[in-house]
N, C-alpha and C positions, 0 to 999 in steps of 0.2 A: 546479627549486623553486618555480619561480611554477605551474607548470600542476601541480603536487600540490596547492600550498594553494588555489588557484581549483578544485579537484576536491573538496577538502576543504568549503570555504566553500559551495558549491552542494550538498556533500550533506549538509552539519549544516542548512542551512536548508530542507532537502527533506525531514530526515529528524524534525525538529521542527515542523514546519508542519503544521495540522490536515487531514486527510484521511478517506478509506476504512483503506488500510492504519494508520494510527496508531490510530484509533478499534479496528481490532480487534487491532491487537496490545496494548492495552491492557486492551478487554473478555479479551482470551483470557488476559493478566497473571493478573487478578483475579479469573475464574472459575475456570482452572485452574492456576494458579501460574506462577513464573517460569519455568521450562520451557517451559509451553505458550505463554504470551508470546513469550520469547526465540527459539524456535524461528522464529513465524510473523516474528519483525524481520525472519530472513534471509532471505524469500521474495524479494527483489529478486536475490538471486546467485543465483539459481534461475531466477528470470522474465524478466531483462532481457537478458541476454545474445543472444540473438539477433535482439532487437530494436534491440541498440545496431550488431551488423552489417549489420543489414537497413538501418537508418538512414544507417549510412558506405556501405555500394555503393550505395544510392539517392543518396544528397547531399543527404537535407533532402526530400524530397518524399514526401509521403501523402495520396494521394485526399480530399477532404471524406468522400467517404460510406463509406468505410473507419471514419473517425471516429467517425463518426454511429454505424455499427451498433455499433461496439464501446462507447460510452458506452449504450447500449441495452443493451447484454450486461448490461455493469459493472452498469446501475442495477438491472438484474432480478436480477442476483447479489446485491448487496447487501441489495435487499429481502428475499430471502429468507434470508438470513442475520440479521437483525435481526428478522423474524417467528420464524425458530425458536429464536431467544434470549429474545424475549418469550411465549411458549409457556409457558403453565402445565406447571410440573417434572410429572413422574410420582410419584403417588403412593407406589409400592415405593422404599424409596433404590434406586440405580442405579450402577456402578462409573461413575466419571467417565470421560470419552473420552480418550483418550492423547492427547500432548501432538503426536503427530504429525500427527493430524488439523487443528490448529492452524496448521500448515504447508501441508498440503495449500491450506485454505482460503484462508490469506494466497496462497499460489504461483494459485492461480487465479482470484483479488479483483483481485491484480497484471496477471495476464495480461488481463484484461476492464478495467482500467482506462485512459481515453484519455487522462490526464495522462500517464501514464509514456512512452506513444506522443510526443506532442506535445513533451513536454521534449526525447526523444533523436531526433525529428525535425528540430524547431525551434533547438533550443538544441546540444545534447548533439551532434549530427554535425557542424554547423558547427564549434565548438570544435577535435571531435578535427579535424578538417579542417587546421584553421589551425593545431594546435600539433604534427605532422607524428610524432616522436619522439616527444615530451611527450608524447603522448596515454596512455601508459601511465601516467605520474606522475597526468595527470589522471585516469583511472578507479580507480587506488587511492585516491587521497585522497578520491572523491567515498563510494565502498563502503566505505571503511573507517567514514565519519561516516554516510553515512546509517544503515546499519546499526549502528554503534556506540551512536547517541546513541537510536536505536527500542529495541536492547539494555535499556540503562539506564534509560530511561521503563518498559521493562518489569517489570523488576526494580524500582523505586520500587513501581511500582504494584502487584505482587505482596505487595508490605510490607503493606499496608493489611489490617488484622486482621479476620477474620467477625464484621461488625456491619452494621449498618442502613448506615451509611456505604458499605460493599461492596455491598452489592446495588443503593445506589440507583447506587454508579457503577457495575455491572454493566448495570442501567436504564440508564442513561445513553446507556453504549456502545452497546446495542441501540440507542436510539431514534436516537442520531447515523447506525448505518448504514442504519436505515429513511429517515432525513432527504435523507442522502447519496444513497441509490440514487433518489429520486424530484426531485431536484435533478440527476443525469444522465438521467432518460428525458426531463423536461422540455424542457431544453437540446439534446438530442438531438431531441426532438421539435420546438421551436422552428428549430433552425440546419436540420433539415432542410425545413420551413415557407419559410424563406428563402431557399432555392436554386433 
């Protein structure tokens, strides 16, 4: 029970913390609807498994160069997403992109997010080793709350009616992705220079 509660607490904290995945989930929910945002919120279920296994197997060791490369790729991907959202819409009305594209974008974004790797290699793997058989409870609690909290936030964000406020929220999400992308690139560059 302790492992389940510990996982739930860490998952809820990660689920509600501002970051690239939350910005993308909210933007997709406001732009394309609750289904798209909720699908994007499930990205950790599809992207984290191999990282959790690798971190557990490696015992928490990840080369700094690998983290720097991931950070740079993640920053570039966030810039691409933010720029695509800020581009003027086409003059002719088009069909909205399928909600599945939101999930694909979230999975790619999460796979290039160095914070996921840092968490699993520095915090998650050592905890899983310490918990032994309780690791399954930790993982269950973690993923229930990280995905669940983002799903709830996506549902709430999609309830915003079409208005100036909705357009402002979409723009804010795009700007947040651009800002986070620039931050990841800048910190990857600084850490590269300090090694």
